[in-house]
C-alpha positions in Angstrom: 12.1 -94.6 274.9 13.1 -93.9 278.5 16.8 -93.3 278.1 18.5 -90.2 279.5 18.7 -88.8 275.9 14.8 -88.7 275.5 13.8 -85.2 274.7 11.1 -83.3 276.5 9.3 -83.1 273.1 9.3 -86.9 272.8 8.0 -87.3 276.3 5.2 -84.8 275.7 4.2 -86.6 272.5 4.1 -89.9 274.3 2.2 -88.4 277.3 -0.5 -86.8 275.1 -0.8 -89.8 272.8 0.0 -87.7 269.7 1.4 -90.7 268.1 0.9 -89.7 264.5 2.2 -86.6 262.6 -1.4 -85.7 261.6 -2.7 -85.8 265.2 0.3 -83.8 266.4 -0.2 -81.1 263.7 -3.8 -80.5 264.8 -2.7 -79.8 268.3 0.3 -77.8 267.2 -1.8 -75.6 265.0 -4.1 -74.8 267.9 -1.2 -73.9 270.1 0.4 -71.7 267.4 -2.9 -69.9 267.0 -3.1 -69.2 270.7 0.5 -68.0 270.8 -0.2 -65.7 267.8 -3.2 -64.2 269.6 -1.4 -63.8 272.9 1.7 -62.2 271.4 -0.2 -60.2 268.8 2.0 -61.7 266.0 -0.1 -63.4 263.3 3.1 -64.9 261.9 3.2 -67.4 264.8 0.0 -69.0 263.5 1.8 -70.0 260.4 4.6 -71.9 262.1 4.7 -75.6 261.3 6.7 -78.6 262.3 7.9 -80.7 259.3 7.3 -84.4 259.2 11.1 -85.0 259.2 11.5 -83.0 262.4 8.5 -84.8 264.1 10.0 -88.2 263.1 13.4 -87.3 264.5 
């Protein structure tokens, strides 16, 4: 997956070895919680990435 159309998201997933949806969700939830705290918006902690979006 090194074509010019590779997304930044795909590159980060590869770089971080978040090769499964479950592993990605753990890290995404932590990042969402940090964003919610930083921005003072608890709704951000409830943001999720669907499996179909991850797979795409």
